[in-house]
C-alpha positions as semicolon CSV with decimal commas, in nm:
position;residue;x (nm);y (nm);z (nm)
1;X;10,057;10,586;12,007
2;X;10,118;10,823;11,721
3;X;10,014;11,154;11,877
4;X;10,183;11,365;12,139
5;X;9,960;11,667;12,171
6;X;9,680;11,756;12,412
7;X;9,438;11,881;12,151
8;X;9,108;12,002;12,279
9;X;8,811;11,787;12,179
10;X;8,606;11,922;11,892
11;X;8,234;11,977;11,944
12;X;8,046;11,704;11,767
13;X;7,832;11,926;11,546
14;X;8,068;12,220;11,512
15;X;8,218;12,319;11,183
16;X;8,552;12,135;11,170
17;X;8,842;12,362;11,254
18;X;9,198;12,331;11,365
19;X;9,158;12,216;11,730
20;X;9,518;12,280;11,842
21;X;9,573;12,495;12,149
22;X;9,641;12,857;12,066
23;X;9,987;12,842;12,224
24;X;10,100;12,582;11,971
25;X;10,340;12,746;11,731
26;X;10,234;12,759;11,371
27;X;10,601;12,730;11,281
28;X;10,627;12,394;11,458
29;X;10,320;12,267;11,277
30;X;10,448;12,382;10,940
31;X;10,792;12,238;11,007
32;X;10,648;11,901;11,110
33;X;10,427;11,886;10,801
34;X;10,719;11,980;10,578
35;X;10,928;11,711;10,743
36;X;10,657;11,453;10,682
37;X;10,612;11,536;10,314
38;X;10,977;11,599;10,228
39;X;11,084;11,293;10,426
40;X;10,830;11,077;10,244
41;X;10,940;11,214;9,908
42;X;11,309;11,150;9,975
43;X;11,238;10,805;10,117
44;X;11,037;10,698;9,814
45;X;11,273;10,853;9,559
46;X;11,582;10,710;9,725
47;X;11,767;10,480;9,483
48;X;11,445;10,448;9,283
49;X;11,618;10,323;8,970
50;X;11,722;10,008;9,157
51;X;11,376;9,878;9,066
52;X;11,458;9,899;8,695
53;X;11,145;9,845;8,490
54;X;10,969;9,720;8,807
55;X;10,674;9,520;8,669
56;X;10,773;9,498;8,302
57;X;10,421;9,372;8,223
58;X;10,290;9,721;8,300
59;X;10,601;9,903;8,177
60;X;10,552;9,757;7,830
61;X;10,193;9,887;7,832
62;X;10,314;10,228;7,953
63;X;10,564;10,229;7,668
64;X;10,288;10,137;7,424
65;X;10,062;10,413;7,555
66;X;10,341;10,668;7,519
67;X;10,366;10,591;7,146
68;X;10,005;10,519;7,053
69;X;9,701;10,710;7,180
70;X;9,486;10,408;7,099
71;X;9,710;10,189;7,315
72;X;9,696;10,459;7,585
73;X;9,317;10,461;7,587
74;X;9,273;10,084;7,596
75;X;9,577;9,991;7,804
76;X;9,731;9,778;7,532
77;X;10,038;9,570;7,601
78;X;10,190;9,658;7,264
79;X;10,191;9,959;7,035
80;X;10,019;9,759;6,760
81;X;9,723;9,693;6,995
82;X;9,700;9,315;6,983
83;X;9,585;9,274;7,347
84;X;9,536;9,479;7,664
85;X;9,669;9,420;8,012
86;X;9,432;9,235;8,243
87;X;9,316;9,554;8,417
88;X;9,147;9,876;8,305
89;X;9,403;10,138;8,199
90;X;9,367;10,429;8,446
91;X;9,685;10,342;8,638
92;X;9,878;10,346;8,308
93;X;9,758;10,682;8,184
94;X;9,971;10,913;8,400
95;X;10,299;10,715;8,367
96;X;10,243;10,689;7,991
97;X;10,209;11,066;7,968
98;X;10,527;11,098;8,172
99;X;10,712;10,869;7,932
100;X;10,572;11,057;7,635
101;X;10,725;11,377;7,776
102;X;11,049;11,250;7,932
103;X;11,123;10,938;7,731
104;X;11,127;10,578;7,847
105;X;11,342;10,522;8,154
106;X;11,297;10,386;8,502
107;X;11,240;10,728;8,660
108;X;10,981;10,845;8,409
109;X;10,785;10,525;8,478
110;X;10,817;10,522;8,858
111;X;10,828;10,887;8,969
112;X;10,452;10,932;8,901
113;X;10,392;10,644;9,145
114;X;10,609;10,817;9,405
115;X;10,417;11,141;9,361
116;X;10,089;10,957;9,406
117;X;10,229;10,807;9,726
118;X;10,328;11,147;9,862
119;X;9,987;11,285;9,762
120;X;9,818;10,997;9,949
121;X;10,014;11,075;10,264
122;X;9,935;11,447;10,233
123;X;9,564;11,385;10,172
124;X;9,534;11,148;10,466
125;X;9,706;11,409;10,682
126;X;9,456;11,676;10,575
127;X;9,155;11,454;10,638
128;X;9,274;11,336;10,979
129;X;9,380;11,685;11,088
130;X;9,036;11,820;11,007
131;X;8,871;11,601;11,269
132;X;9,143;11,523;11,524
133;X;9,404;11,795;11,492
134;X;9,745;11,851;11,341
135;X;9,940;11,587;11,530
136;X;9,683;11,319;11,458
137;X;9,721;11,409;11,090
138;X;10,098;11,383;11,120
139;X;10,060;11,045;11,289
140;X;9,829;10,911;11,019
141;X;10,066;11,031;10,748
142;X;10,370;10,876;10,917
143;X;10,200;10,540;10,970
144;X;10,089;10,527;10,607
145;X;10,429;10,636;10,475
146;X;10,612;10,375;10,683
147;X;10,378;10,083;10,624
148;X;10,619;9,851;10,438
149;X;10,379;9,725;10,173
150;X;10,254;10,079;10,105
151;X;10,610;10,206;10,061
152;X;10,668;9,914;9,826
153;X;10,371;10,002;9,607
154;X;10,443;10,375;9,603
155;X;10,774;10,291;9,433
156;X;10,629;10,039;9,188
157;X;10,418;10,059;8,874
158;X;10,133;9,831;8,978
159;X;9,786;9,993;9,005
160;X;9,795;10,024;9,386
161;X;9,941;10,376;9,410
162;X;9,658;10,538;9,215
163;X;9,401;10,308;9,374
164;X;9,503;10,412;9,728
165;X;9,501;10,782;9,640
166;X;9,151;10,758;9,491
167;X;9,016;10,559;9,786
168;X;9,145;10,815;10,034
169;X;8,991;11,092;9,823
170;X;8,656;10,911;9,813
171;X;8,639;10,863;10,189
172;X;8,751;11,221;10,250
173;X;8,472;11,346;10,026
174;X;8,214;11,143;10,221
175;X;8,334;11,295;10,548
176;X;8,312;11,645;10,401
177;X;7,957;11,569;10,290
178;X;7,872;11,484;10,651
179;X;7,976;11,820;10,793
180;X;7,675;12,019;10,917
181;X;7,773;12,355;10,773
182;X;7,615;12,688;10,857
183;X;7,366;12,917;10,680
184;X;7,660;13,131;10,569
185;X;7,874;12,837;10,465
186;X;7,674;12,534;10,350
187;X;7,864;12,210;10,292
188;X;7,690;12,109;9,967
189;X;7,662;11,747;10,079
190;X;7,532;11,617;9,749
191;X;7,828;11,768;9,563
192;X;8,074;11,599;9,794
193;X;7,891;11,269;9,759
194;X;7,906;11,302;9,381
195;X;8,279;11,369;9,413
196;X;8,311;11,052;9,621
197;X;8,131;10,855;9,352
198;X;8,362;10,993;9,084
199;X;8,669;10,892;9,285
200;X;8,535;10,539;9,327
201;X;8,446;10,526;8,957
202;X;8,800;10,609;8,852
203;X;8,919;10,363;9,116
204;X;8,717;10,104;8,927
205;X;8,902;10,199;8,610
206;X;9,221;10,144;8,807
207;X;9,167;9,800;8,959
208;X;8,803;9,711;8,903
209;X;8,614;9,555;9,195
210;X;8,881;9,604;9,460
211;X;8,782;9,967;9,502
212;X;8,426;9,857;9,572
213;X;8,542;9,714;9,904
214;X;8,532;10,064;10,054
215;X;8,180;10,136;9,929
216;X;7,998;9,955;10,214
217;X;8,197;10,157;10,469
218;X;8,112;10,481;10,292
219;X;7,743;10,399;10,252
220;X;7,690;10,270;10,606
221;X;7,872;10,564;10,763
222;X;7,689;10,828;10,564
223;X;7,348;10,669;10,613
224;X;7,406;10,620;10,987
225;X;7,577;10,946;11,080
226;X;7,514;11,192;10,801
227;X;7,318;11,515;10,843
228;X;6,957;11,584;10,749
229;X;6,682;11,324;10,718
230;X;6,747;10,961;10,633
231;X;6,551;11,005;10,310
232;X;6,774;11,294;10,203
233;X;7,084;11,092;10,292
234;X;6,954;10,801;10,088
235;X;6,906;11,032;9,793
236;X;7,263;11,154;9,826
237;X;7,384;10,795;9,821
238;X;7,197;10,732;9,497
239;X;7,350;11,048;9,351
240;X;7,692;10,916;9,448
241;X;7,609;10,580;9,290
242;X;7,506;10,755;8,971
243;X;7,836;10,944;8,964
244;X;8,022;10,618;9,015
245;X;7,840;10,452;8,726
246;X;7,901;10,743;8,490
247;X;8,268;10,792;8,582
248;X;8,346;10,424;8,531
249;X;8,078;10,338;8,278
250;X;8,186;10,575;8,000
251;X;8,503;10,375;7,943
252;X;8,335;10,035;7,990
253;X;8,059;10,130;7,746
254;X;8,308;10,262;7,492
255;X;8,504;9,938;7,502
256;X;8,192;9,724;7,474
257;X;8,052;9,924;7,181
258;X;8,384;9,956;6,997
259;X;8,401;9,700;6,712
260;X;8,614;9,410;6,832
261;X;8,790;9,399;6,497
262;X;8,942;9,744;6,546
263;X;9,035;9,736;6,915
264;X;9,278;9,521;7,112
265;X;9,164;9,195;7,265
266;X;9,064;9,234;7,632
267;X;9,343;9,059;7,819
268;X;9,243;8,822;8,099
269;X;8,910;8,736;7,939
270;X;8,822;8,432;7,736
271;X;8,552;8,602;7,528
272;X;8,709;8,939;7,455
273;X;8,478;9,112;7,704
274;X;8,559;9,373;7,968
275;X;8,247;9,265;8,158
276;X;8,368;8,906;8,167
277;X;8,707;9,025;8,293
278;X;8,538;9,234;8,563
279;X;8,304;8,968;8,694
280;X;8,518;8,661;8,620
281;X;8,897;8,660;8,630
282;X;8,917;8,985;8,831
283;X;8,588;8,940;9,015
284;X;8,415;8,635;9,157
285;X;8,704;8,418;9,043
286;X;8,932;8,591;9,294
287;X;8,694;8,497;9,573
288;X;8,621;8,133;9,488
289;X;8,948;8,049;9,314
290;X;8,792;7,974;8,976
291;X;8,978;8,227;8,761
292;X;8,933;8,087;8,412
293;X;9,265;8,097;8,232
294;X;9,476;8,121;8,547
295;X;9,778;7,893;8,576
296;X;9,706;7,847;8,944
297;X;9,416;7,933;9,168
298;X;9,252;7,749;9,449
299;X;9,327;7,393;9,546
300;X;9,111;7,115;9,401
301;X;9,073;6,932;9,727
302;X;9,364;6,703;9,657
303;X;9,635;6,953;9,719
304;X;9,704;7,017;9,350
305;X;9,725;7,344;9,170
306;X;9,494;7,360;8,878
307;X;9,673;7,446;8,559
308;X;10,008;7,302;8,672
309;X;10,158;6,972;8,583
310;X;10,119;6,688;8,831
311;X;10,485;6,695;8,934
312;X;10,466;7,066;9,015
313;X;10,138;7,023;9,198
314;X;10,255;6,730;9,406
315;X;10,583;6,896;9,507
316;X;10,418;7,230;9,579
317;X;10,160;7,055;9,796
318;X;10,423;6,920;10,034
319;X;10,510;7,062;10,370
320;X;10,191;7,246;10,445
321;X;10,173;7,405;10,106
322;X;9,873;7,439;9,880
323;X;9,577;7,231;9,959
324;X;9,658;7,239;10,326
325;X;9,430;7,341;10,605
326;X;9,230;7,646;10,530
327;X;9,236;7,610;10,153
328;X;9,363;7,883;9,930
329;X;9,563;7,652;9,702
330;X;9,889;7,786;9,572
331;X;9,807;8,134;9,700
332;X;9,828;8,040;10,067
333;X;9,587;7,928;10,335
334;X;9,272;8,125;10,398
335;X;9,127;8,206;10,737
336;X;9,087;8,464;11,011
337;X;9,460;8,494;11,078
338;X;9,580;8,519;10,719
339;X;9,692;8,881;10,757
340;X;9,908;8,781;11,055
341;X;10,087;8,491;10,886
342;X;10,447;8,512;10,771
343;X;10,367;8,618;10,415
344;X;10,153;8,915;10,518
345;X;10,241;8,998;10,880
346;X;10,546;9,212;10,813
347;X;10,377;9,377;10,518
348;X;10,073;9,526;10,690
349;X;9,991;9,383;11,034
350;X;10,224;9,575;11,266
351;X;9,955;9,800;11,415
352;X;9,634;9,611;11,342
353;X;9,588;9,476;11,700
354;X;9,669;9,812;11,860
355;X;9,439;9,992;11,617
356;X;9,152;9,764;11,719
357;X;9,215;9,827;12,091
358;X;9,235;10,204;12,048
359;X;8,934;10,224;11,814
360;X;8,705;10,043;12,056
361;X;8,814;10,266;12,342
362;X;8,773;10,581;12,131
363;X;8,420;10,485;12,030
364;X;8,336;10,426;12,397
365;X;8,473;10,770;12,483
366;X;8,261;10,931;12,213
367;X;7,973;10,744;12,373
368;X;7,650;10,939;12,364
369;X;7,773;11,224;12,152
370;X;7,520;11,336;11,890
371;X;7,455;11,097;11,602
372;X;7,633;11,329;11,360
373;X;7,958;11,342;11,560
374;X;8,229;11,358;11,296
375;X;8,490;11,181;11,506
376;X;8,267;10,876;11,529
377;X;8,202;10,894;11,154
378;X;8,576;10,916;11,084
379;X;8,662;10,613;11,296
380;X;8,368;10,419;11,154
381;X;8,439;10,476;10,787
382;X;8,813;10,411;10,811
383;X;8,760;10,122;11,053
384;X;8,505;9,953;10,828
385;X;8,739;10,012;10,533
386;X;9,013;9,816;10,712
387;X;8,783;9,544;10,847
388;X;8,616;9,482;10,510
389;X;8,941;9,452;10,321
390;X;9,103;9,235;10,586
391;X;8,801;9,004;10,581
392;X;8,790;8,970;10,203
393;X;9,164;8,923;10,165
394;X;9,166;8,669;10,446
395;X;8,910;8,442;10,286
396;X;8,957;8,487;9,911
397;X;9,058;8,152;9,763
398;X;9,177;8,280;9,427
399;X;9,486;8,468;9,319
400;X;9,619;8,660;9,616
401;X;9,949;8,845;9,655
402;X;10,076;9,005;9,974
403;X;10,109;9,343;9,803
404;X;9,729;9,361;9,774
405;X;9,731;9,448;10,144
406;X;9,867;9,795;10,066
407;X;9,504;9,897;10,016
408;X;9,439;9,833;10,387
409;X;9,712;10,072;10,503
410;X;9,517;10,404;10,496
411;X;9,238;10,256;10,705
412;X;9,478;10,133;10,973
413;X;9,680;10,456;10,969
414;X;9,376;10,679;11,009
415;X;9,220;10,470;11,287
416;X;9,535;10,428;11,494
417;X;9,620;10,801;11,472
418;X;9,271;10,938;11,535
419;X;9,185;10,693;11,811
420;X;9,524;10,738;11,982
421;X;9,482;11,116;11,999
422;X;9,129;11,086;12,132
423;X;9,241;10,845;12,404
424;X;9,544;11,058;12,485
425;X;9,324;11,359;12,552
426;X;9,127;11,157;12,806
427;X;9,424;10,997;12,978
428;X;9,322;11,144;13,316
429;X;9,085;10,848;13,337
430;X;9,252;10,535;13,472
431;X;9,078;10,297;13,235
432;X;9,192;10,504;12,937
433;X;9,551;10,490;13,059
434;X;9,513;10,114;13,087
435;X;9,395;10,108;12,728
436;X;9,703;10,306;12,622
437;X;9,917;10,060;12,816
438;X;9,750;9,766;12,643
439;X;9,789;9,924;12,298
440;X;10,155;10,003;12,356
441;X;10,241;9,663;12,498
442;X;10,051;9,491;12,218
443;X;10,244;9,686;11,955
444;X;10,574;9,603;12,126
445;X;10,505;9,232;12,173
446;X;10,360;9,189;11,825
447;X;10,648;9,386;11,678
448;X;10,889;9,151;11,855
449;X;10,708;8,851;11,706
450;X;10,719;8,994;11,353
451;X;11,086;9,091;11,378
452;X;11,168;8,751;11,524
453;X;11,042;8,593;11,201
454;X;11,341;8,750;11,026
455;X;11,597;8,699;11,302
456;X;11,891;8,749;11,065
457;X;11,766;9,097;10,983
458;X;11,867;9,354;11,247
459;X;11,843;9,087;11,516
460;X;11,898;9,339;11,794
461;X;11,600;9,550;11,693
462;X;11,333;9,313;11,818
463;X;11,471;9,334;12,173
464;X;11,487;9,713;12,158
465;X;11,125;9,727;12,040
466;X;11,014;9,494;12,318
467;X;11,202;9,664;12,600
468;X;11,120;10,020;12,493
469;X;10,756;9,928;12,437
470;X;10,714;9,759;12,773
471;X;10,879;10,054;12,945
472;X;10,667;10,305;12,751
473;X;10,352;10,117;12,841
474;X;10,440;10,119;13,206
475;X;10,503;10,494;13,193
476;X;10,154;10,542;13,049
477;X;10,016;10,471;13,395
478;X;10,189;10,790;13,516
479;X;10,116;10,995;13,207
480;X;9,936;11,277;13,393
481;X;10,275;11,438;13,451
482;X;10,410;11,628;13,153
483;X;10,766;11,491;13,157
484;X;10,649;11,135;13,207
485;X;10,384;11,178;12,938
486;X;10,645;11,290;12,687
487;X;10,866;10,992;12,766
488;X;10,573;10,752;12,751
489;X;10,442;10,867;12,416
490;X;10,792;10,879;12,267
491;X;10,855;10,520;12,374
492;X;10,515;10,414;12,239
493;X;10,588;10,570;11,899
494;X;10,930;10,404;11,882
495;X;10,786;10,065;11,976
496;X;10,509;10,091;11,718
497;X;10,707;10,231;11,426
498;X;11,063;10,098;11,461
499;X;10,975;9,764;11,299
500;X;10,783;9,910;11,004
501;X;11,059;10,167;10,953
502;X;11,326;9,896;10,940
503;X;11,121;9,693;10,690
504;X;11,059;10,002;10,480
505;X;11,429;10,094;10,473
506;X;11,507;9,740;10,359
507;X;11,238;9,772;10,094
508;X;11,371;10,095;9,943
509;X;11,728;9,964;9,941
510;X;11,649;9,635;9,765
511;X;11,564;9,583;9,398
512;X;11,196;9,504;9,345
513;X;11,121;9,361;9,005
514;X;10,871;9,120;8,855
515;X;10,504;9,046;8,887
516;X;10,506;8,919;9,245
517;X;10,694;9,120;9,504
518;X;10,682;9,183;9,876
519;X;10,835;9,426;10,123
520;X;11,107;9,378;10,378
521;X;11,360;9,102;10,444
522;X;11,337;8,725;10,407
523;X;11,093;8,586;10,661
524;X;11,109;8,241;10,819
525;X;10,809;8,030;10,723
526;X;10,693;8,276;10,461
527;X;10,427;8,123;10,240
528;X;10,284;8,226;9,909
529;X;10,386;8,287;9,551
530;X;10,673;8,521;9,500
531;X;10,772;8,532;9,863
532;X;11,111;8,660;9,770
533;X;11,154;8,558;9,407
534;X;11,065;8,904;9,289
535;X;11,227;9,128;9,550
536;X;11,567;8,962;9,553
537;X;11,614;8,916;9,182
538;X;11,466;8,829;8,849
539;X;11,310;9,069;8,609
540;X;11,459;9,279;8,340
541;X;11,644;9,605;8,381
542;X;11,688;9,914;8,169
543;X;12,010;9,947;7,974
544;X;12,301;9,986;8,212
545;X;12,129;9,821;8,508
546;X;12,328;9,564;8,700
547;X;12,185;9,223;8,622
548;X;12,384;9,041;8,888
549;X;12,080;9,016;9,112
550;X;11,881;8,803;8,873
551;X;11,758;8,499;9,058
552;X;11,613;8,165;8,967
553;X;11,373;8,142;9,259
554;X;11,028;8,044;9,154
555;X;10,856;8,219;9,442
556;X;10,607;7,935;9,481
557;X;10,584;7,735;9,805
558;X;10,751;7,398;9,788
559;X;10,897;7,460;9,444
560;X;11,276;7,426;9,414
561;X;11,470;7,741;9,314
562;X;11,540;7,609;8,966
563;X;11,185;7,509;8,892
564;X;11,012;7,179;8,834
565;X;10,980;6,933;8,549
566;X;10,768;7,099;8,288
567;X;10,849;7,448;8,415
568;X;11,183;7,486;8,246
569;X;11,199;7,651;7,909
570;X;11,304;7,535;7,569
571;X;11,586;7,781;7,562
572;X;11,825;7,612;7,802
573;X;12,117;7,788;7,958
574;X;12,073;8,042;8,232
575;X;11,741;8,147;8,090
576;X;11,564;7,823;8,165
577;X;11,442;7,917;8,507
578;X;11,087;7,874;8,393
579;X;10,883;8,113;8,602
580;X;11,120;8,395;8,687
581;X;11,300;8,382;8,360
582;X;11,640;8,504;8,261
583;X;11,722;8,628;7,908
584;X;11,402;8,469;7,775
585;X;11,174;8,581;8,055
586;X;10,906;8,368;8,216
587;X;10,565;8,368;8,377
588;X;10,657;8,608;8,659
589;X;10,939;8,822;8,522
590;X;11,018;8,992;8,196
591;X;11,287;8,896;7,949
592;X;11,633;9,055;7,955
593;X;11,745;9,042;7,593
594;X;12,111;9,081;7,501
595;X;12,243;9,351;7,270
596;X;12,271;9,091;6,995
597;X;11,905;8,997;7,036
598;X;11,794;9,360;7,034
599;X;11,996;9,430;6,720
600;X;11,838;9,129;6,548
601;X;11,486;9,242;6,637
602;X;11,553;9,593;6,512
603;X;11,675;9,471;6,175
604;X;11,414;9,572;5,914
605;X;11,176;9,637;6,206
606;X;10,980;9,904;6,017
607;X;10,867;9,641;5,765
608;X;10,664;9,452;6,026
609;X;10,372;9,531;6,254
610;X;10,530;9,315;6,523
611;X;10,903;9,247;6,523
612;X;10,833;8,931;6,720
613;X;10,570;8,733;6,906
614;X;10,616;8,547;7,235
615;X;10,391;8,345;7,461
616;X;10,287;8,553;7,761
617;X;10,305;8,923;7,831
618;X;10,609;8,905;8,057
619;X;10,816;8,716;7,804
620;X;10,719;8,965;7,536
621;X;10,767;9,273;7,754
622;X;11,145;9,284;7,778
623;X;11,191;9,241;7,404
624;X;10,950;9,525;7,334
625;X;11,094;9,759;7,598
626;X;11,451;9,703;7,477
627;X;11,386;9,710;7,102
628;X;11,130;9,993;7,103
629;X;10,909;9,799;6,863
630;X;10,587;9,604;6,915
631;X;10,618;9,247;7,035
632;X;10,294;9,049;7,039
633;X;10,220;8,885;7,377
634;X;10,040;8,569;7,267
635;X;9,776;8,466;7,518
636;X;9,814;8,769;7,746
637;X;9,969;8,751;8,091
638;X;9,924;8,378;8,152
639;X;9,946;8,276;7,787
640;X;9,595;8,133;7,819
641;X;9,380;8,394;7,643
642;X;9,264;8,305;7,289
643;X;9,451;8,601;7,140
644;X;9,528;8,536;6,868
645;X;9,378;8,205;6,764
646;X;9,589;7,976;6,548
647;X;9,396;8,078;6,235
648;X;9,440;8,446;6,314
649;X;9,811;8,395;6,373
650;X;9,851;8,207;6,047
651;X;9,683;8,493;5,863
652;X;9,913;8,752;6,021
653;X;10,217;8,543;5,929
654;X;10,097;8,506;5,572
655;X;10,066;8,884;5,552
656;X;10,426;8,921;5,675
657;X;10,318;9,121;5,981
658;X;10,528;8,922;6,234
659;X;10,902;8,868;6,187
660;X;11,006;8,626;6,464
661;X;10,847;8,387;6,707
662;X;11,034;8,357;7,039
663;X;11,011;8,012;7,191
664;X;10,847;7,993;7,532
665;X;11,073;7,998;7,835
666;X;10,830;7,833;8,075
667;X;10,730;7,507;7,918
668;X;10,423;7,361;8,085
669;X;10,344;7,668;8,292
670;X;10,183;7,869;8,013
671;X;9,975;7,803;7,711
672;X;9,837;7,472;7,834
673;X;9,488;7,600;7,890
674;X;9,529;7,687;8,256
675;X;9,202;7,667;8,447
676;X;8,980;7,620;8,145
677;X;9,168;7,877;7,940
678;X;9,248;7,865;7,572
679;X;9,520;7,639;7,424
680;X;9,577;7,879;7,136
681;X;9,932;7,964;7,244
682;X;10,026;7,595;7,258
683;X;9,873;7,535;6,917
684;X;10,063;7,831;6,775
685;X;10,388;7,712;6,931
686;X;10,343;7,364;6,784
687;X;10,256;7,500;6,440
688;X;10,556;7,733;6,435
689;X;10,796;7,459;6,548
690;X;10,673;7,231;6,272
691;X;10,691;7,484;5,989
692;X;10,973;7,736;6,041
693;X;11,346;7,738;6,077
694;X;11,519;7,824;6,401
695;X;11,813;8,025;6,523
696;X;11,954;8,061;6,872
697;X;12,070;8,389;7,024
698;X;12,222;8,379;7,373
699;X;12,036;8,060;7,455
700;X;11,702;8,192;7,332
701;X;11,537;8,006;7,045
702;X;11,386;8,211;6,763
703;X;11,179;8,105;6,464
704;X;11,201;8,323;6,155
705;X;10,841;8,346;6,035
706;X;10,958;8,468;5,695
707;X;11,159;8,149;5,636
708;X;10,956;7,830;5,631
709;X;11,113;7,486;5,633
């Protein structure tokens, strides 16, 4: 559906080369590539500052890394290195260098993500072109660029942008290692496999075990279809594994061997261990729902969310919410069709059914080609990439957000483009034309269904997609004729990409802020945390940003917009939204301090290590970003890490290292131990309230830790 050229098939064992017909103008190819890359760049840069600080949790760490090399290395949330974010720091390194050079602003934080997105599109184009031709490469790049959730993440400062780029690089290196080469031009397979291992290793330092989901696809493909003997291929895989271990292990080993007393606490862990974080909260816990210290997680069999108060759990469990069929607790139901449900469908699933149809047909067409056929290897490695991630995301019972699915996008884009071109070349066969018909009609009908879920958004578009797609599919039956073929493929492209394009345009024109965001318009029946609480409002903005879009939506299924009993803060006023915050912040969004608050924090700031402390990284983030001074995030992201303990906090206060304590804005949602997490933040809050005097600034309660009662 994404290719329009009759490229000649490439010999299975031939050295990959541009397979376009010689009468194809190089100018047209260059112009189309320039259009792809420049169009992607403009699309992703368009109105970028509307996202403000995006995820202020990471922006605060980027700010810290731009001022302290120690914070940069560890990924600390604050310049004074009290605690790290709950991920390894690789995704923070490049933006922090950008901020160090250009100063802290929305563009210096987010432009590196945009550039990584454009680089991902360009790299996928190069890989796909190498094995299926120029127009297949263009198709793969376009599909990736217009996948709504991918466009969302390439304009946001979560780890996904770097993760996707490294995964594409890793798979591309494996495919290069599989090329047969010639005596005059050997391929150096082991070098390419080592390069693949390095890319995966740095992917691990970006988002830990998520990158490992592509490793089975890489290993199976290379072992099954690689050149030389199976024993040599196995040795190459071990070399790649060694490179992976070294490229990720140097940082892990450094952190583990570094004295705990002189490094930041490892956020997200309960024992100050990066290994615990890797295997627990960010590892097995994501699969079985037992993330120690999480405020949510899987259901407990009774429809309640662990770590939430009973009122919140009971209300959130109503109406098919958490604890319903399929499990998944507050993060949505699990099961085979999870990627096609309202929360994920419009993010990633537009072309999944058509990709499956085309991939099966393409593999049949390749048929009995030699074992080392590179087209088969390409479709296998990218196909297994997509299938593995879809399967894991569909059944993981722990913390799951729809934006995770951005990591599936390159696999779908590569498969649909490569398989479509291969089928298009063989369209003289009736059964292949029937396959093209089926793929086109499937894309049109499924696109209609997805667009119908947001009927108030461009309501006319779903009918255009359906009619054009059905017509284009019918024309595929007559696609032997050049004029008809052009019309058919044009209609197929429009039917397949019009919906994703519309969602992507909505995404780039709408503010995306907070910890839980999703692409596109409001969707009927959407389920899952942060369905639209993040995209439509909330969060903190840089100075001068319009704050009118701040919302009070919780983003959790079944939870009223203004929160639940126990979720509201102690601060009152407009900042008592609980989870999405306001001036005082909350669990999901950063604080938006007033000028008066910032001025107060900056008073005598140089006399303190931390100008303030607040429960939870998001609540602390806005104060730190706005003041330019360290604010201690007690308990890390969820407020449930034992950092610092009450005794440690008392010692810091006695040494006059912390000026203010900012009262929590989320009440029972943080600091209550979560799923077996620490109660240190609650103990600290209680101790401060009992021993220090208060002041109120714009509805936010402060305790002056230098003035005891």
